[in-house]
Every structure is written in structure tokens, then in C-alpha cells.
N, CA, C and O of each residue as an XYZ file, in Angstrom:
848
protein
N      76.036    123.641     55.027
C      77.498    123.576     55.035
C      78.022    123.131     56.397
O      78.950    122.327     56.496
N      77.405    123.673     57.438
C      77.806    123.313     58.791
C      77.593    121.828     59.057
O      78.446    121.160     59.641
N      76.429    121.318     58.615
C      76.140    119.900     58.822
C      77.100    119.023     58.024
O      77.516    117.962     58.489
N      77.450    119.476     56.815
C      78.394    118.710     56.001
C      79.769    118.640     56.669
O      80.434    117.604     56.663
N      80.171    119.781     57.245
C      81.452    119.806     57.942
C      81.433    118.871     59.140
O      82.397    118.147     59.390
N      80.334    118.891     59.875
C      80.186    118.014     61.034
C      80.232    116.548     60.616
O      80.897    115.736     61.260
N      79.525    116.209     59.537
C      79.536    114.830     59.044
C      80.928    114.426     58.571
O      81.358    113.288     58.759
N      81.625    115.383     57.952
C      82.982    115.108     57.486
C      83.915    114.824     58.655
O      84.761    113.932     58.587
N      83.752    115.599     59.736
C      84.556    115.360     60.937
C      84.233    113.993     61.540
O      85.125    113.297     62.027
N      82.969    113.618     61.506
C      82.579    112.306     62.017
C      83.214    111.194     61.184
O      83.642    110.166     61.708
N      83.261    111.428     59.879
C      83.873    110.437     58.996
C      85.353    110.247     59.331
O      85.850    109.121     59.339
N      86.052    111.344     59.605
C      87.464    111.267     59.958
C      87.656    110.568     61.299
O      88.668    109.903     61.520
N      86.678    110.721     62.195
C      86.778    110.069     63.502
C      86.772    108.556     63.372
O      87.362    107.856     64.194
N      86.103    108.046     62.337
C      86.061    106.602     62.126
C      87.052    106.116     61.096
O      87.046    104.940     60.732
N      87.906    107.009     60.619
C      88.886    106.657     59.593
C      89.977    105.755     60.170
O      90.276    105.799     61.363
N      90.557    104.943     59.300
C      91.626    104.042     59.744
C      92.811    104.820     60.302
O      93.537    104.330     61.167
N      93.000    106.043     59.795
C      94.105    106.878     60.260
C      93.574    108.067     61.071
O      94.071    109.186     60.945
N      92.579    107.814     61.888
C      91.933    108.881     62.649
C      92.934    109.630     63.536
O      92.858    110.852     63.666
N      93.859    108.905     64.136
C      94.816    109.558     65.025
C      95.722    110.507     64.260
O      96.148    111.530     64.798
N      96.019    110.176     63.014
C      96.841    111.065     62.192
C      96.071    112.337     61.838
O      96.634    113.431     61.834
N      94.772    112.181     61.540
C      93.943    113.351     61.275
C      93.875    114.230     62.514
O      93.958    115.454     62.421
N      93.724    113.602     63.667
C      93.642    114.348     64.919
C      94.931    115.132     65.154
O      94.895    116.300     65.539
N      96.057    114.487     64.923
C      97.348    115.154     65.088
C      97.468    116.330     64.122
O      97.903    117.417     64.502
N      97.078    116.098     62.867
C      97.182    117.141     61.854
C      96.327    118.351     62.194
O      96.813    119.481     62.161
N      95.051    118.125     62.521
C      94.165    119.231     62.844
C      94.659    120.004     64.065
O      94.600    121.233     64.097
N      95.147    119.274     65.069
C      95.638    119.929     66.285
C      96.878    120.765     65.996
O      97.061    121.836     66.575
N      97.719    120.279     65.110
C      98.956    120.990     64.768
C      98.659    122.287     64.014
O      99.122    123.361     64.399
N      97.883    122.171     62.939
C      97.685    123.344     62.093
C      96.748    124.372     62.727
O      96.821    125.558     62.405
N      95.861    123.919     63.636
C      94.940    124.864     64.281
C      95.696    125.837     65.184
O      95.221    126.945     65.433
N      96.855    125.437     65.670
C      97.612    126.293     66.582
C      98.358    127.409     65.880
O      98.918    128.287     66.535
N      98.374    127.388     64.552
C      99.131    128.406     63.845
C      98.360    129.087     62.713
O      98.544    130.281     62.478
N      97.492    128.340     62.003
C      96.838    129.016     60.877
C      95.479    128.447     60.480
O      94.768    129.089     59.708
N      95.088    127.275     60.972
C      93.833    126.663     60.533
C      92.689    127.125     61.427
O      92.828    127.100     62.650
N      91.537    127.557     60.842
C      90.466    128.154     61.655
C      89.607    127.162     62.430
O      88.954    127.555     63.397
N      89.584    125.883     62.036
C      88.693    124.915     62.675
C      89.414    124.202     63.818
O      90.463    123.599     63.591
N      88.884    124.254     65.035
C      89.534    123.592     66.171
C      89.381    122.082     66.090
O      88.459    121.589     65.440
N      90.280    121.332     66.748
C      90.222    119.880     66.700
C      89.244    119.267     67.698
O      89.084    118.047     67.724
N      88.592    120.080     68.513
C      87.735    119.560     69.572
C      86.610    118.639     69.086
O      86.359    117.615     69.721
N      85.917    118.970     67.972
C      84.862    118.045     67.522
C      85.406    116.667     67.173
O      84.821    115.651     67.548
N      86.523    116.633     66.456
C      87.120    115.352     66.096
C      87.582    114.602     67.336
O      87.380    113.393     67.442
N      88.197    115.307     68.268
C      88.635    114.687     69.516
C      87.446    114.090     70.259
O      87.503    112.953     70.728
N      86.371    114.864     70.361
C      85.201    114.378     71.086
C      84.596    113.142     70.454
O      84.228    112.204     71.160
N      84.486    113.126     69.125
C      83.897    111.981     68.435
C      84.779    110.740     68.549
O      84.281    109.623     68.682
N      86.074    110.946     68.494
C      86.983    109.805     68.649
C      86.924    109.240     70.065
O      86.983    108.027     70.263
N      86.809    110.130     71.040
C      86.676    109.668     72.430
C      85.352    108.941     72.626
O      85.263    107.992     73.405
N      84.328    109.396     71.915
C      83.029    108.739     71.999
C      83.094    107.330     71.424
O      82.529    106.392     71.986
N      83.796    107.192     70.289
C      83.900    105.893     69.638
C      84.782    104.930     70.431
O      84.500    103.734     70.498
N      85.849    105.460     71.030
C      86.774    104.625     71.794
C      87.094    105.286     73.123
O      88.184    105.835     73.288
N      86.160    105.247     74.085
C      86.402    105.911     75.370
C      87.613    105.370     76.112
O      88.195    106.062     76.947
N      87.994    104.128     75.806
C      89.168    103.565     76.465
C      90.458    104.237     76.017
O      91.497    104.088     76.660
N      90.391    104.988     74.896
C      91.568    105.694     74.383
C      91.478    107.204     74.575
O      92.246    107.954     73.972
N      90.549    107.650     75.409
C      90.321    109.088     75.567
C      91.575    109.826     76.007
O      91.887    110.887     75.465
N      92.289    109.292     76.967
C      93.493    109.953     77.451
C      94.580    109.960     76.376
O      95.325    110.932     76.250
N      94.667    108.893     75.615
C      95.629    108.835     74.509
C      95.327    109.928     73.475
O      96.228    110.625     73.008
N      94.051    110.060     73.131
C      93.665    111.076     72.163
C      93.938    112.482     72.701
O      94.386    113.363     71.967
N      93.664    112.679     73.985
C      93.951    113.979     74.590
C      95.438    114.302     74.557
O      95.833    115.446     74.335
N      96.260    113.274     74.780
C      97.710    113.471     74.744
C      98.181    113.788     73.329
O      99.075    114.613     73.141
N      97.583    113.137     72.336
C      97.938    113.417     70.932
C      97.622    114.868     70.595
O      98.435    115.568     69.992
N      96.430    115.312     70.991
C      96.040    116.698     70.746
C      96.999    117.669     71.423
O      97.419    118.662     70.828
N      97.334    117.375     72.657
C      98.217    118.259     73.413
C      99.581    118.370     72.744
O     100.080    119.473     72.521
N     100.178    117.237     72.428
C     101.502    117.227     71.800
C     101.485    117.961     70.461
O     102.334    118.813     70.200
N     100.509    117.621     69.613
C     100.440    118.232     68.288
C     100.180    119.729     68.385
O     100.749    120.507     67.620
N      99.327    120.138     69.319
C      98.993    121.545     69.454
C     100.196    122.362     69.914
O     100.417    123.472     69.430
N     100.971    121.818     70.846
C     102.169    122.522     71.309
C     103.189    122.622     70.175
O     103.822    123.662     69.993
N     103.344    121.538     69.417
C     104.250    121.573     68.270
C     103.779    122.597     67.239
O     104.584    123.344     66.684
N     102.470    122.624     66.987
C     101.914    123.619     66.077
C     102.086    125.025     66.616
O     102.295    125.974     65.859
N     101.995    125.151     67.951
C     102.214    126.445     68.572
C     103.640    126.938     68.358
O     103.870    128.131     68.160
N     104.594    126.014     68.400
C     105.985    126.375     68.129
C     106.161    126.822     66.683
O     106.962    127.709     66.385
N     105.396    126.191     65.784
C     105.433    126.608     64.386
C     104.878    128.024     64.239
O     105.437    128.853     63.521
N     103.762    128.287     64.936
C     103.194    129.632     64.929
C     104.156    130.641     65.538
O     104.279    131.763     65.047
N     104.838    130.245     66.608
C     105.844    131.096     67.253
C     106.943    131.446     66.252
O     107.376    132.596     66.171
N     107.391    130.445     65.490
C     108.444    130.671     64.495
C     107.994    131.643     63.410
O     108.773    132.476     62.946
N     106.715    131.524     63.005
C     106.191    132.452     62.002
C     106.221    133.882     62.539
O     106.657    134.805     61.851
N     105.750    134.054     63.780
C     105.753    135.381     64.372
C     107.160    135.925     64.583
O     107.392    137.129     64.472
N     108.079    135.045     64.883
C     109.463    135.452     65.178
C     110.226    135.808     63.908
O     110.895    136.839     63.844
N     110.122    134.948     62.903
C     110.954    135.097     61.712
C     110.241    135.745     60.512
O     110.894    136.347     59.660
N     108.918    135.624     60.445
C     108.225    136.050     59.231
C     106.931    136.785     59.528
O     105.932    136.587     58.837
N     106.939    137.639     60.558
C     105.707    138.326     60.915
C     105.210    139.236     59.798
O     104.031    139.196     59.444
N     106.090    140.047     59.247
C     105.669    141.072     58.295
C     105.227    140.491     56.954
O     104.632    141.197     56.140
N     105.505    139.236     56.724
C     105.061    138.601     55.474
C     103.961    137.589     55.768
O     102.781    137.872     55.559
N     104.341    136.423     56.247
C     103.374    135.355     56.508
C     102.464    135.689     57.682
O     101.249    135.511     57.599
N     103.052    136.173     58.777
C     102.273    136.448     59.985
C     101.170    137.460     59.755
O     100.032    137.253     60.179
N     101.499    138.552     59.088
C     100.503    139.579     58.802
C      99.359    139.029     57.950
O      98.189    139.299     58.221
N      99.702    138.266     56.930
C      98.681    137.695     56.051
C      97.765    136.744     56.814
O      96.553    136.746     56.601
N      98.332    135.936     57.698
C      97.533    134.989     58.474
C      96.581    135.721     59.414
O      95.400    135.381     59.487
N      97.078    136.708     60.121
C      96.236    137.450     61.057
C      95.054    138.106     60.348
O      93.937    138.110     60.865
N      95.303    138.647     59.187
C      94.222    139.276     58.430
C      93.229    138.237     57.925
O      92.018    138.444     57.995
N      93.743    137.121     57.417
C      92.870    136.074     56.874
C      92.008    135.445     57.964
O      90.872    135.048     57.704
N      92.537    135.352     59.169
C      91.821    134.715     60.270
C      90.939    135.689     61.048
O      90.259    135.290     61.993
N      90.948    136.971     60.652
C      90.135    137.954     61.345
C      90.694    138.353     62.702
O      89.946    138.810     63.566
N      92.004    138.185     62.905
C      92.635    138.481     64.185
C      93.501    139.735     64.143
O      94.176    140.067     65.117
N      93.475    140.421     63.019
C      94.358    141.576     62.825
C      94.109    142.668     63.856
O      95.055    143.233     64.404
N      92.848    142.965     64.119
C      92.520    144.042     65.049
C      92.840    143.660     66.500
O      93.047    144.538     67.338
N      92.880    142.367     66.799
C      93.155    141.915     68.161
C      94.645    141.818     68.455
O      95.052    141.713     69.612
N      95.446    141.852     67.414
C      96.879    141.625     67.595
C      97.585    142.672     68.458
O      98.366    142.282     69.325
N      97.359    143.988     68.272
C      98.077    144.958     69.105
C      97.846    144.755     70.600
O      98.790    144.788     71.390
N      96.581    144.546     70.985
C      96.291    144.327     72.404
C      96.947    143.042     72.899
O      97.488    142.998     74.004
N      96.896    141.989     72.068
C      97.508    140.719     72.463
C      99.001    140.881     72.681
O      99.557    140.311     73.620
N      99.657    141.656     71.817
C     101.100    141.878     71.955
C     101.414    142.616     73.255
O     102.357    142.259     73.961
N     100.627    143.640     73.569
C     100.840    144.397     74.809
C     100.661    143.517     76.040
O     101.495    143.505     76.945
N      99.557    142.784     76.052
C      99.201    142.027     77.242
C     100.062    140.783     77.422
O     100.361    140.384     78.547
N     100.454    140.180     76.317
C     101.329    139.010     76.425
C     102.710    139.433     76.907
O     103.345    138.714     77.679
N     103.180    140.593     76.460
C     104.451    141.116     76.958
C     104.352    141.426     78.454
O     105.297    141.198     79.210
N     103.204    141.945     78.865
C     103.032    142.350     80.259
C     102.847    141.152     81.198
O     103.472    141.089     82.256
N     101.985    140.199     80.806
C     101.630    139.112     81.709
C     102.309    137.787     81.388
O     102.395    136.917     82.254
N     102.789    137.616     80.167
C     103.529    136.418     79.799
C     102.742    135.131     79.937
O     101.667    134.982     79.357
N     103.286    134.203     80.709
C     102.706    132.866     80.842
C     101.285    132.906     81.381
O     100.481    132.030     81.060
N     100.960    133.906     82.195
C      99.616    133.978     82.778
C      98.544    134.036     81.697
O      97.500    133.394     81.814
N      98.806    134.808     80.646
C      97.819    134.935     79.574
C      97.627    133.607     78.859
O      96.499    133.226     78.546
N      98.714    132.907     78.601
C      98.614    131.616     77.923
C      97.877    130.610     78.796
O      97.073    129.826     78.292
N      98.141    130.623     80.090
C      97.461    129.706     80.996
C      95.976    130.034     81.098
O      95.140    129.130     81.088
N      95.645    131.309     81.195
C      94.237    131.716     81.264
C      93.524    131.347     79.981
O      92.350    130.978     80.002
N      94.238    131.446     78.846
C      93.648    131.097     77.565
C      93.135    129.664     77.561
O      92.174    129.351     76.858
N      93.776    128.781     78.350
C      93.354    127.388     78.396
C      91.945    127.202     78.905
O      91.329    126.163     78.670
N      91.428    128.200     79.602
C      90.065    128.114     80.138
C      89.091    128.986     79.352
O      87.944    129.161     79.763
N      89.542    129.534     78.220
C      88.687    130.403     77.406
C      88.786    129.998     75.945
O      89.696    129.254     75.577
N      87.864    130.474     75.095
C      87.909    130.149     73.671
C      88.804    131.094     72.849
O      88.729    131.070     71.620
N      89.652    131.928     73.491
C      90.537    132.802     72.740
C      91.388    131.952     71.801
O      92.013    130.993     72.253
N      91.433    132.275     70.509
C      92.205    131.443     69.571
C      93.666    131.324     69.978
O      94.350    132.332     70.156
N      94.136    130.108     70.122
C      95.519    129.866     70.532
C      96.486    130.418     69.496
O      97.576    130.874     69.841
N      96.089    130.379     68.224
C      96.962    130.848     67.147
C      97.300    132.323     67.300
O      98.383    132.755     66.905
N      96.380    133.104     67.872
C      96.650    134.521     68.099
C      97.824    134.684     69.059
O      98.679    135.548     68.866
N      97.856    133.852     70.090
C      98.915    133.954     71.082
C     100.233    133.387     70.575
O     101.297    133.905     70.914
N     100.180    132.331     69.769
C     101.434    131.743     69.288
C     102.148    132.703     68.334
O     103.357    132.907     68.441
N     101.398    133.288     67.407
C     101.998    134.249     66.476
C     102.507    135.480     67.219
O     103.575    136.008     66.911
N     101.727    135.929     68.202
C     102.115    137.111     68.966
C     103.339    136.841     69.822
O     104.230    137.685     69.920
N     103.388    135.667     70.444
C     104.531    135.319     71.284
C     105.829    135.336     70.486
O     106.860    135.791     70.981
N     105.780    134.844     69.258
C     106.961    134.887     68.415
C     107.339    136.313     68.051
O     108.518    136.666     68.032
N     106.332    137.131     67.762
C     106.583    138.517     67.378
C     107.282    139.287     68.494
O     108.225    140.035     68.233
N     106.826    139.109     69.740
C     107.431    139.855     70.851
C     108.673    139.163     71.399
O     109.307    139.648     72.336
N     109.017    138.006     70.792
C     110.200    137.237     71.213
C     110.098    136.817     72.683
O     111.037    136.978     73.462
N     108.945    136.282     73.027
C     108.717    135.760     74.368
C     109.709    134.644     74.670
O     110.074    133.884     73.773
N     110.146    134.537     75.914
C     111.069    133.473     76.308
C     110.518    132.120     75.870
O     109.394    131.760     76.222
N     111.302    131.377     75.110
C     110.809    130.146     74.493
C     110.449    129.091     75.530
O     109.424    128.422     75.394
N     111.264    128.931     76.553
C     110.970    127.932     77.576
C     109.655    128.242     78.279
O     108.850    127.344     78.525
N     109.437    129.514     78.600
C     108.184    129.929     79.241
C     106.998    129.645     78.331
O     105.964    129.147     78.775
N     107.159    129.966     77.061
C     106.093    129.718     76.094
C     105.745    128.230     76.026
O     104.569    127.869     75.967
N     106.761    127.368     76.034
C     106.518    125.926     75.898
C     105.789    125.365     77.108
O     104.774    124.684     76.955
N     106.297    125.643     78.329
C     105.653    125.020     79.488
C     104.242    125.573     79.718
O     103.349    124.842     80.145
N     104.045    126.857     79.436
C     102.707    127.425     79.591
C     101.760    126.838     78.548
O     100.590    126.589     78.841
N     102.254    126.618     77.342
C     101.423    126.034     76.282
C     101.049    124.593     76.608
O      99.917    124.173     76.370
N     101.993    123.844     77.147
C     101.716    122.452     77.512
C     100.589    122.384     78.542
O      99.655    121.596     78.394
N     100.678    123.208     79.581
C      99.646    123.196     80.621
C      98.299    123.671     80.078
O      97.258    123.086     80.378
N      98.328    124.727     79.285
C      97.086    125.279     78.744
C      96.391    124.304     77.804
O      95.185    124.083     77.916
N      97.138    123.727     76.887
C      96.570    122.788     75.925
C      96.119    121.490     76.594
O      95.070    120.944     76.252
N      96.910    121.000     77.544
C      96.538    119.775     78.246
C      95.230    119.960     79.007
O      94.398    119.053     79.049
N      95.048    121.130     79.605
C      93.809    121.394     80.336
C      92.609    121.264     79.411
O      91.633    120.595     79.750
N      92.673    121.901     78.243
C      91.543    121.853     77.319
C      91.285    120.464     76.780
O      90.160    119.969     76.848
N      92.306    119.835     76.248
C      92.094    118.575     75.536
C      91.831    117.405     76.474
O      91.024    116.530     76.159
N      92.496    117.378     77.611
C      92.228    116.305     78.561
C      90.826    116.446     79.147
O      90.166    115.450     79.442
N      90.375    117.693     79.313
C      89.024    117.913     79.824
C      87.989    117.423     78.822
O      87.026    116.753     79.195
N      88.190    117.759     77.539
C      87.272    117.279     76.497
C      87.258    115.760     76.463
O      86.196    115.141     76.393
N      88.449    115.159     76.514
C      88.531    113.709     76.503
C      87.788    113.089     77.674
O      87.086    112.091     77.512
N      87.942    113.676     78.848
C      87.283    113.137     80.033
C      85.767    113.259     79.925
O      85.042    112.315     80.240
N      85.285    114.425     79.481
C      83.846    114.642     79.397
C      83.185    113.677     78.419
O      82.115    113.137     78.698
N      83.824    113.466     77.280
C      83.245    112.538     76.314
C      83.393    111.087     76.769
O      82.569    110.241     76.421
N      84.422    110.798     77.531
C      84.572    109.456     78.094
C      83.485    109.194     79.139
O      82.949    108.089     79.229
N      83.170    110.222     79.921
C      82.212    110.062     81.006
C      80.774    110.215     80.547
O      79.903    109.458     80.974
N      80.511    111.207     79.663
C      79.132    111.507     79.261
C      78.963    111.480     77.751
O      78.119    112.196     77.211
N      79.735    110.681     77.076
C      79.827    110.726     75.622
C      78.517    110.635     74.874
O      78.208    111.529     74.086
N      77.747    109.609     75.083
C      76.540    109.409     74.271
C      75.487    110.492     74.463
O      74.915    110.944     73.471
N      75.207    110.927     75.667
C      74.260    112.046     75.803
C      74.750    113.323     75.119
O      73.953    114.060     74.537
N      76.058    113.588     75.186
C      76.601    114.780     74.538
C      76.418    114.685     73.030
O      76.011    115.658     72.396
N      76.712    113.533     72.451
C      76.586    113.349     71.000
C      75.129    113.531     70.569
O      74.858    114.193     69.567
N      74.197    112.949     71.316
C      72.783    113.074     70.967
C      72.340    114.539     71.010
O      71.552    114.985     70.176
N      72.856    115.277     71.990
C      72.515    116.690     72.111
C      73.054    117.480     70.921
O      72.348    118.313     70.351
N      74.317    117.213     70.544
C      74.918    117.925     69.411
C      74.176    117.609     68.119
O      73.913    118.502     67.314
N      73.840    116.340     67.923
C      73.111    115.955     66.711
C      71.790    116.724     66.585
O      71.397    117.123     65.488
N      71.124    116.923     67.703
C      69.805    117.547     67.686
C      69.871    119.068     67.649
O      69.038    119.723     67.022
N      70.885    119.628     68.336
C      70.946    121.086     68.478
C      72.261    121.667     67.950
O      72.846    122.551     68.575
N      72.720    121.175     66.811
C      74.001    121.594     66.251
C      74.063    123.109     66.047
O      75.050    123.742     66.419
N      73.025    123.688     65.464
C      73.030    125.133     65.199
C      73.142    125.932     66.498
O      73.876    126.917     66.570
N      72.397    125.490     67.531
C      72.455    126.184     68.805
C      73.823    126.041     69.472
O      74.336    126.987     70.069
N      74.397    124.863     69.365
C      75.731    124.637     69.933
C      76.747    125.548     69.257
O      77.612    126.123     69.919
N      76.641    125.677     67.943
C      77.556    126.535     67.198
C      77.395    127.995     67.617
O      78.381    128.703     67.821
N      76.140    128.438     67.743
C      75.885    129.813     68.164
C      76.443    130.070     69.565
O      77.010    131.131     69.826
N      76.283    129.105     70.453
C      76.810    129.249     71.810
C      78.332    129.348     71.797
O      78.922    130.103     72.569
N      78.959    128.575     70.910
C      80.413    128.623     70.808
C      80.879    129.997     70.339
O      81.862    130.533     70.851
N      80.165    130.570     69.353
C      80.530    131.888     68.849
C      80.372    132.947     69.935
O      81.201    133.848     70.059
N      79.301    132.833     70.720
C      79.110    133.758     71.835
C      80.249    133.616     72.837
O      80.739    134.609     73.375
N      80.668    132.371     73.084
C      81.766    132.125     74.020
C      83.063    132.731     73.510
O      83.851    133.261     74.295
N      83.295    132.659     72.197
C      84.501    133.251     71.618
C      84.527    134.757     71.851
O      85.540    135.314     72.275
N      83.388    135.415     71.564
C      83.297    136.854     71.782
C      83.502    137.177     73.260
O      84.205    138.125     73.608
N      82.880    136.377     74.123
C      83.040    136.592     75.554
C      84.473    136.383     76.001
O      84.969    137.085     76.882
N      85.137    135.412     75.387
C      86.538    135.157     75.723
C      87.415    136.343     75.378
O      88.277    136.732     76.166
N      87.199    136.925     74.196
C      87.960    138.110     73.802
C      87.689    139.271     74.757
O      88.602    140.000     75.143
N      86.415    139.432     75.133
C      86.047    140.522     76.033
C      86.711    140.347     77.391
O      87.255    141.298     77.953
N      86.663    139.116     77.920
C      87.275    138.842     79.217
C      88.778    139.069     79.157
O      89.376    139.613     80.086
N      89.380    138.645     78.050
C      90.815    138.820     77.849
C      91.183    140.302     77.884
O      92.151    140.688     78.540
N      90.423    141.120     77.188
C      90.695    142.542     77.117
C      90.489    143.220     78.468
O      91.301    144.049     78.879
N      89.395    142.868     79.166
C      89.101    143.473     80.452
C      90.151    143.104     81.490
O      90.596    143.952     82.263
N      90.548    141.823     81.504
C      91.535    141.352     82.472
C      92.854    142.082     82.287
O      93.444    142.584     83.244
N      93.304    142.134     81.042
C      94.583    142.771     80.773
C      94.500    144.275     80.979
O      95.447    144.898     81.459
N      93.356    144.857     80.611
C      93.212    146.305     80.719
C      93.240    146.792     82.151
O      93.571    147.952     82.395
N      92.903    145.946     83.101
C      92.885    146.352     84.496
C      94.280    146.518     85.069
O      94.472    147.221     86.061
N      95.279    145.853     84.426
C      96.604    145.943     85.036
C      97.718    146.247     84.076
O      98.836    146.529     84.505
N      97.457    146.202     82.814
C      98.544    146.363     81.847
C      98.905    147.826     81.676
O      98.031    148.690     81.614
N     100.198    148.097     81.601
C     100.638    149.459     81.306
C     100.857    149.584     79.808
O     101.005    148.575     79.119
N     100.878    150.773     79.308
C     101.126    151.017     77.900
C     102.624    150.904     77.651
O     103.361    151.872     77.838
N     103.065    149.756     77.241
C     104.481    149.505     77.038
C     104.898    149.891     75.639
O     104.063    150.207     74.791
N     106.211    149.864     75.402
C     106.750    150.266     74.097
C     106.225    149.390     72.979
O     106.030    149.859     71.857
N     105.991    148.094     73.282
C     105.548    147.194     72.218
C     104.209    147.624     71.636
O     103.938    147.352     70.466
N     103.356    148.295     72.428
C     102.067    148.767     71.919
C     102.268    149.738     70.774
O     101.659    149.593     69.714
N     103.114    150.719     70.982
C     103.360    151.687     69.926
C     104.076    151.054     68.757
O     103.851    151.441     67.610
N     104.943    150.078     69.027
C     105.652    149.395     67.951
C     104.685    148.646     67.061
O     104.788    148.703     65.835
N     103.726    147.930     67.687
C     102.752    147.171     66.919
C     101.865    148.101     66.112
O     101.575    147.839     64.945
N     101.435    149.191     66.739
C     100.594    150.160     66.023
C     101.312    150.722     64.811
O     100.720    150.912     63.749
N     102.613    150.987     64.991
C     103.402    151.514     63.883
C     103.484    150.516     62.748
O     103.342    150.882     61.581
N     103.719    149.228     63.090
C     103.829    148.193     62.076
C     102.500    148.029     61.348
O     102.480    147.880     60.126
N     101.384    148.055     62.087
C     100.080    147.864     61.463
C      99.714    149.023     60.543
O      98.963    148.839     59.585
N     100.231    150.202     60.822
C      99.861    151.350     60.011
C     100.672    151.474     58.731
O     100.431    152.362     57.913
N     101.642    150.569     58.564
C     102.473    150.645     57.362
C     101.681    150.288     56.113
O     102.227    150.301     55.010
């Protein structure tokens, strides 16, 4: 199944409307879709390294727009759509801590997320729920997303073919490493916030909502 998904992503990278697929995946991944756009971005950059920066910009723009959609879900429809999404994506247990720490640290958490595999959708839904300042959310999201996608674009532009050959040969290992990185990202997120975050009112509010 994993190999089929990888081949399917490769097929989209060579599609006539590849940029539209890239925009779509980047948009929906920021709010509810579980598969990140990085594989498609990397393959497209590999096929057309001269367009790597363009592809990175498409990902950044679409991801921020998708993040605003996730923010709207958390703001206007948390108890219906938001709750269902968090449970379906396996992020339900992480939500209370995310709400506390995002309220406490704000833009810092979103910026730090850009250097970790913490799911962006968790932060977008949470930011809407706690009614984070919209301007702060937007500029922090732009910087965070640009860091990730422009870096991927650059790496595949610079070292594209060796990276592709490695992924083709060691796909299972690459996937396992990514999963380990995700777990490590959550752990780092929790430890960082736990060192300085106070138990604010939003913590008890979230716990109350989850226990309903």
C-alpha cells in the first residue's frame, strides 16, 4: 500500500496539472488531510529543479490558506467538525496541551513547529479554538511554512537525484524514520512547553469540553 501511494504521488508529479495537485494537497493537509505534500513537492522539484522555488511558494501559499480554513473550523465549528477531525486524525489527546501551550507561547510555537514534524493541522484547529490573534497566526504561519517548503525545494534542487535513489531503495526505512521524527516532535513540543507554561484557564476549559 505504501509503495502504491508513493507511485501515485509520483504520477501526480508528472501530471499536466501537477501544480494544481500540489496546491490542493498543501491546502487540505493544513486542516484535515493526513498525507503531507512534501513527497509531491520533492518529486516535482526533482523533475523541474528550475521551478523549485516556484513550487515551494505554491506550497507555502496553499498551506497558509489551508491553515486559515483550519483556523475557521476551530473558531466557528470546533464542537462539531473540529472535534470529529481531531479524533479521526488521532490528535484528540494532544489537543488540550496544544491549546494551553499555544495560548501561552503564541507565535513561538507556530514558528518552532516549522522545524519539527508536529502536524500543522493540530495548531491551525487549536489556534481557531483559542481565538488566537489572526494577524499573528498568519505571519507566523507564513514564516513556518516557508521554512519547511523552501528548504525541501532547495534540497531537492541541489541533491535531487541522490535523494530520489535513496528513497526508492529504502522507502520503508524512510517512512519509519519519519514516524520516529513525528513522535520526537510531539515529545519536544511537550517538553519545551512544559518547562515554562503555566496552567491557564484554557487548560481546564479544554478538559471540560473533552469530557462532555
